C-alpha positions as CSV (number, residue, x, y, z in Angstrom):
1,M,28.8,-8.5,5.6
2,F,28.3,-6.3,2.6
3,K,31.8,-5.0,2.3
4,T,32.8,-8.3,0.7
5,L,29.5,-9.4,-0.7
6,I,30.0,-10.4,-4.4
7,F,27.2,-11.3,-6.8
8,L,28.6,-13.8,-9.1
9,L,27.7,-13.4,-12.8
10,L,26.1,-16.2,-14.6
11,I,29.3,-16.9,-16.4
12,S,32.9,-16.8,-15.1
13,T,35.5,-14.5,-16.4
14,S,37.5,-17.3,-17.9
15,T,34.6,-18.4,-20.1
16,F,33.4,-14.9,-21.0
17,A,35.6,-14.2,-24.0
18,Q,35.0,-17.6,-25.5
19,N,31.3,-17.8,-25.2
20,A,29.7,-14.3,-25.0
21,I,28.8,-12.5,-28.2
22,P,28.2,-8.7,-28.4
23,I,24.7,-7.9,-29.7
24,K,25.6,-4.4,-31.0
25,N,25.3,-5.4,-34.6
26,W,22.4,-7.9,-34.3
27,K,19.6,-7.2,-36.7
28,S,16.2,-5.8,-35.6
29,H,13.1,-7.7,-36.7
30,S,9.4,-7.3,-36.1
31,I,8.1,-8.9,-33.0
32,P,7.2,-12.6,-33.8
33,T,3.5,-13.3,-33.3
34,I,2.8,-16.4,-35.5
35,K,2.4,-19.5,-33.4
36,D,4.4,-21.8,-35.8
37,T,7.3,-19.3,-35.7
38,L,7.3,-19.1,-31.9
39,V,7.1,-22.8,-31.5
40,G,9.9,-23.2,-34.0
41,Y,12.1,-20.8,-32.1
42,N,11.3,-22.6,-28.8
43,N,12.4,-25.9,-30.4
44,G,15.6,-24.3,-31.7
45,K,19.1,-25.3,-30.5
46,V,20.1,-21.9,-29.4
47,W,18.6,-20.5,-26.2
48,W,20.2,-17.1,-25.7
49,K,21.0,-15.7,-22.2
50,V,22.0,-12.1,-21.7
51,L,24.5,-10.2,-19.6
52,V,26.1,-6.8,-19.4
53,K,29.8,-6.2,-19.1
54,N,31.6,-2.8,-19.3
55,N,28.3,-1.2,-20.3
56,K,27.9,-3.5,-23.3
57,V,25.2,-6.2,-23.8
58,Y,26.3,-9.7,-24.6
59,A,24.5,-13.0,-25.4
60,Y,25.7,-16.5,-24.7
61,N,24.4,-20.0,-25.1
62,D,26.6,-21.9,-22.5
63,Y,24.9,-23.8,-19.7
64,S,27.9,-25.4,-18.1
65,H,29.2,-22.2,-16.4
66,Y,27.8,-22.8,-12.9
67,K,30.3,-25.6,-12.4
68,K,33.1,-23.0,-12.4
69,Q,31.6,-20.6,-9.9
70,I,32.6,-22.4,-6.7
71,P,36.2,-23.5,-6.0
72,F,35.1,-27.0,-4.9
73,P,32.9,-29.7,-6.3
74,I,29.3,-29.8,-5.2
75,L,28.0,-33.3,-4.8
76,K,24.5,-34.2,-6.0
77,T,21.8,-33.3,-3.6
78,Q,19.4,-35.9,-2.2
79,S,16.7,-34.6,-4.6
80,E,19.0,-35.1,-7.6
81,K,19.9,-38.6,-6.5
82,T,16.3,-39.5,-5.8
83,L,14.9,-38.0,-9.0
84,N,18.0,-38.8,-11.2
85,I,18.1,-35.2,-12.5
86,T,20.4,-32.2,-12.5
87,G,19.1,-28.8,-11.6
88,N,20.0,-25.4,-12.9
89,R,22.1,-23.6,-10.3
90,V,22.6,-20.0,-9.4
91,V,25.3,-18.9,-6.9
92,M,26.0,-15.9,-4.7
93,E,29.2,-15.5,-2.8
94,V,28.8,-14.1,0.7
95,D,31.2,-13.4,3.6
96,D,31.0,-16.9,5.1
97,G,30.7,-19.0,1.9
98,Y,28.2,-19.4,-0.9
99,L,24.4,-19.4,-1.3
100,V,23.4,-21.9,-3.9
101,G,19.9,-22.1,-5.4
102,I,18.9,-25.1,-7.5
103,D,15.9,-25.3,-9.8
104,Y,14.5,-28.7,-10.8
105,G,11.6,-27.3,-12.8
106,E,8.4,-29.1,-12.2
107,W,10.2,-31.3,-9.6
108,G,10.9,-28.3,-7.3
109,G,14.2,-27.0,-6.0
110,D,16.8,-26.8,-3.3
111,F,18.4,-23.8,-1.4
112,L,21.7,-24.4,0.4
113,W,24.5,-22.6,2.1
114,Y,28.1,-23.8,1.7
115,S,31.2,-22.8,3.7
116,K,34.1,-21.3,1.8
117,D,35.9,-24.7,1.7
118,G,32.8,-26.7,0.9
119,K,33.2,-28.9,3.9
120,V,30.1,-27.7,5.7
121,H,26.7,-27.1,4.1
122,K,23.2,-26.5,5.3
123,Q,19.8,-26.8,3.7
124,L,17.8,-23.5,3.9
125,K,14.1,-23.1,3.7
126,G,12.8,-24.9,0.6
127,Y,12.6,-22.5,-2.2
128,R,13.0,-23.0,-5.9
129,I,15.6,-20.2,-6.5
130,M,15.7,-18.8,-10.0
131,Q,18.0,-15.9,-9.5
132,F,19.6,-13.7,-6.7
133,M,19.5,-9.9,-6.8
134,I,21.1,-7.2,-4.6
135,R,19.3,-3.9,-4.0
136,D,20.4,-1.4,-1.4
137,K,22.9,-3.9,0.1
138,K,20.1,-6.4,0.7
139,I,19.8,-9.8,-0.9
140,Y,16.6,-10.9,-2.7
141,A,15.7,-13.9,-4.8
142,I,12.9,-14.9,-7.1
143,D,11.4,-18.3,-6.6
144,G,9.8,-20.5,-9.2
145,Y,6.8,-21.1,-7.0
146,G,5.7,-17.5,-7.5
147,T,7.3,-15.5,-4.7
148,M,10.2,-13.1,-4.1
149,I,12.1,-13.6,-0.9
150,K,14.4,-11.6,1.2
151,I,17.6,-13.3,2.5
152,D,19.5,-12.1,5.6
153,R,22.1,-13.4,8.0
154,I,20.8,-13.1,11.6
155,Q,22.8,-14.3,14.5
156,N,25.2,-16.2,12.2
157,E,22.3,-18.0,10.5
158,W,21.0,-17.4,7.0
159,R,17.3,-16.9,7.0
160,T,14.6,-16.2,4.5
161,E,11.3,-14.4,4.6
162,P,8.6,-13.7,1.9
163,Y,8.9,-10.3,0.3
164,I,6.0,-10.4,-2.2
165,K,3.7,-12.9,-3.8
166,F,3.3,-12.5,-7.5
167,P,-0.2,-12.3,-9.0
168,F,-1.9,-15.7,-9.6
169,G,-0.4,-17.6,-12.5
170,Q,2.8,-15.4,-12.7
171,K,5.9,-17.5,-12.5
172,P,9.0,-15.2,-12.2
173,I,11.9,-16.3,-14.4
174,S,14.5,-13.5,-14.2
175,I,15.0,-10.1,-12.5
176,A,16.9,-6.8,-13.0
177,L,16.9,-3.2,-11.7
178,D,15.8,-0.2,-13.7
179,N,17.4,3.3,-13.4
180,Q,15.1,4.1,-10.4
181,N,16.0,0.9,-8.6
182,N,12.7,-0.8,-9.2
183,F,12.7,-4.5,-9.7
184,I,11.8,-5.5,-13.3
185,V,10.7,-9.1,-13.6
186,I,10.0,-11.2,-16.6
187,T,7.5,-14.0,-16.0
188,S,6.0,-16.8,-18.1
189,D,3.7,-14.3,-19.7
190,C,4.3,-10.7,-18.4
191,L,6.9,-8.0,-17.8
192,L,6.4,-6.6,-14.3
193,K,7.7,-3.6,-12.3
194,I,7.9,-3.8,-8.5
195,D,8.6,-0.5,-6.8
196,K,10.0,0.0,-3.3
197,E,6.5,0.1,-1.8
198,K,6.0,-3.4,-3.3
199,K,3.4,-2.2,-5.8
200,I,3.3,-4.5,-8.8
201,T,2.6,-2.9,-12.2
202,K,2.3,-4.8,-15.5
203,I,4.5,-3.2,-18.0
204,I,3.6,-5.8,-20.7
205,E,0.6,-8.0,-20.2
206,N,0.2,-11.2,-22.2
207,G,3.6,-10.9,-23.7
208,F,4.1,-12.2,-27.3
209,W,6.2,-15.0,-25.8
210,R,3.2,-16.5,-24.0
211,P,2.7,-19.4,-24.1
212,Y,5.0,-20.7,-26.8
213,L,8.4,-19.1,-26.2
214,Y,10.3,-19.4,-22.9
215,P,12.4,-16.4,-21.6
216,T,15.8,-17.3,-20.1
217,S,17.1,-14.1,-18.5
218,I,16.9,-10.3,-18.5
219,I,19.3,-7.4,-18.0
220,I,18.8,-3.7,-18.1
221,E,21.2,-1.2,-19.7
222,D,20.4,2.5,-20.2
223,N,16.9,1.7,-19.0
224,I,16.4,-0.8,-21.8
225,V,15.4,-4.3,-21.1
226,Y,17.1,-7.1,-23.0
227,A,15.4,-10.5,-22.5
228,G,17.2,-13.6,-23.7
229,M,14.9,-16.1,-25.4
230,P,15.2,-19.1,-27.8
231,M,16.8,-17.9,-31.1
232,G,16.6,-14.2,-30.3
233,I,16.5,-11.3,-27.8
234,F,13.5,-9.1,-26.9
235,K,14.5,-5.5,-26.5
236,Y,12.1,-3.1,-24.7
237,N,12.8,0.6,-24.0
238,L,11.3,1.4,-20.6
239,D,11.2,5.1,-21.3
240,I,9.7,5.3,-24.8
241,K,8.0,1.8,-24.8
242,T,9.5,0.6,-28.1
243,K,9.8,-3.1,-28.8
244,E,12.3,-5.0,-31.0
245,W,13.2,-8.6,-31.7
246,L,17.0,-9.0,-32.2
247,M,18.7,-11.9,-34.0
248,P,22.3,-12.4,-35.1
249,K,21.2,-12.2,-38.8
């Protein structure tokens, strides 16, 4: 299975050059702490997401990319029809098709498998998938209900099982791997490390973004965490523990 397993980036190659901006020359500012400033950022029009390509960190503000990740149209799910909403989708290509996670926020989520041609699909166990991640050739995902799950194909069927439960009140938003292959997870108010023995350590407790600023995504490059947020990017060095707030100007 894993010879052809591909983790699809959150934007397609075709849209990368048009929408992604290198952050190399962004300006470093003090960490915002004033409530009015944080609320103002959260109400801003630009919610940066981050990605890494060719060892460079980029930011983008395009939320239509998921539509281009699958070579066939995905019809509305029953949840979307019933609730009259559109969820945020994440996609992973696997040998026999695509795993698609859909997050409806407070209304829950869907988790589905689609065949390569899109003609067959199956509802998987009901998780609110926020992001997929591969570690040691195994598939994991973080779930908006507060769990991390492990996903495997057993006897030609995709199955899930709980991997860890996050501490009470911690809602995982995005995940990356550090240089020791530990999971680094940003939540609604913390930055966490999960080692291979499933031990959870709080790297940052009560992050400055809590409760007024909403993180969108994280990546790690050279053991530095970059967390996309409304109007800026939080930069945290895992080795020397320095913090910065980056903005285009």
